[in-house]
C-alpha positions as CSV (number, residue, x, y, z in Angstrom):
1,L,3.8,-18.1,-60.0
2,L,4.2,-14.4,-59.3
3,D,1.3,-13.7,-61.7
4,S,-0.9,-16.2,-59.6
5,Y,0.0,-14.4,-56.4
6,R,-0.8,-11.0,-57.9
7,Y,-4.2,-12.3,-59.2
8,I,-5.1,-13.8,-55.7
9,D,-4.0,-10.5,-54.0
10,A,-6.2,-8.5,-56.4
11,R,-9.2,-10.8,-55.8
12,L,-8.8,-10.6,-52.0
13,A,-8.5,-6.8,-52.2
14,A,-11.7,-6.7,-54.3
15,L,-13.5,-8.9,-51.9
16,D,-12.3,-6.9,-48.9
17,A,-13.6,-3.7,-50.5
18,L,-17.1,-5.2,-50.5
19,L,-17.2,-6.1,-46.8
20,D,-19.0,-4.1,-44.2
21,R,-17.2,-2.8,-41.1
22,D,-18.5,-5.7,-39.0
23,D,-17.6,-8.4,-41.5
24,W,-14.5,-10.6,-41.1
25,L,-12.6,-12.1,-44.0
26,V,-11.0,-15.4,-43.2
27,Y,-8.8,-17.2,-45.7
28,L,-6.4,-20.1,-45.5
29,S,-4.5,-22.5,-47.6
30,D,-3.8,-26.2,-47.2
31,H,-0.1,-25.6,-47.9
32,G,2.3,-22.9,-48.9
33,I,4.4,-23.0,-52.1
34,R,8.2,-22.7,-52.4
35,S,8.3,-22.9,-56.2
36,S,6.1,-24.0,-59.1
37,M,7.1,-27.6,-58.3
38,Q,7.7,-27.6,-54.6
39,H,5.0,-27.3,-51.9
40,E,5.8,-25.8,-48.5
41,E,4.3,-27.6,-45.4
42,D,3.3,-24.3,-43.8
43,A,-0.2,-23.0,-44.6
44,I,-1.5,-19.5,-44.7
45,F,-4.3,-18.6,-42.3
46,A,-5.3,-15.0,-41.9
47,V,-8.3,-13.1,-40.4
48,L,-9.0,-9.5,-41.3
49,G,-11.7,-7.3,-39.8
50,E,-12.8,-4.7,-37.3
51,G,-11.6,-5.6,-33.9
52,V,-9.2,-8.3,-35.0
53,P,-5.8,-7.5,-33.5
54,R,-2.9,-7.2,-35.9
55,A,-0.5,-9.8,-34.7
56,R,1.1,-13.0,-35.6
57,A,0.0,-16.0,-33.6
58,P,2.8,-17.8,-31.8
59,G,3.7,-21.3,-33.0
60,A,2.2,-23.2,-35.9
61,P,-1.3,-24.4,-35.2
62,A,-2.7,-27.4,-37.1
63,L,-5.3,-26.7,-39.8
64,R,-7.8,-28.9,-38.0
65,G,-7.8,-26.5,-35.1
66,I,-9.3,-23.7,-37.2
67,P,-13.0,-24.1,-36.2
68,R,-12.0,-24.0,-32.6
69,A,-9.7,-20.9,-33.2
70,L,-12.6,-19.1,-35.0
71,A,-15.0,-19.9,-32.1
72,A,-12.4,-18.5,-29.7
73,M,-12.1,-15.3,-31.8
74,F,-15.9,-14.8,-31.6
75,G,-15.8,-15.5,-27.8
76,I,-17.8,-18.8,-28.2
77,E,-17.0,-21.5,-25.6
78,T,-16.7,-24.9,-27.2
79,D,-15.6,-28.4,-26.4
80,W,-14.6,-29.1,-29.9
81,P,-11.3,-31.0,-30.1
82,D,-8.1,-29.5,-31.5
C-alpha cells in the first residue's frame, strides 16, 4: 500500500511540474483507504494552483457537489444542484 502511495505521489509531482502558472490541478478519489482490505468513506479532493488559497474546507462535502464547487472557485454563477 505504501508503494502505491509513493507511486501516486511521484506521478502527481511529475504532472505538477508540467503545469503552467495559470493551470490548476484538481484530483479526487471516490473513497479513502484504511488498509489493503478496508476502504474509508472519506474521499480525497484537492485543488492546487496559482491563486488557490491553502486551506482545508470545513465539513465534508459530498462528491456530487464537486462541479458546483469548481464553478464557485472559478467565480462562475450556476444553478446546478448540490
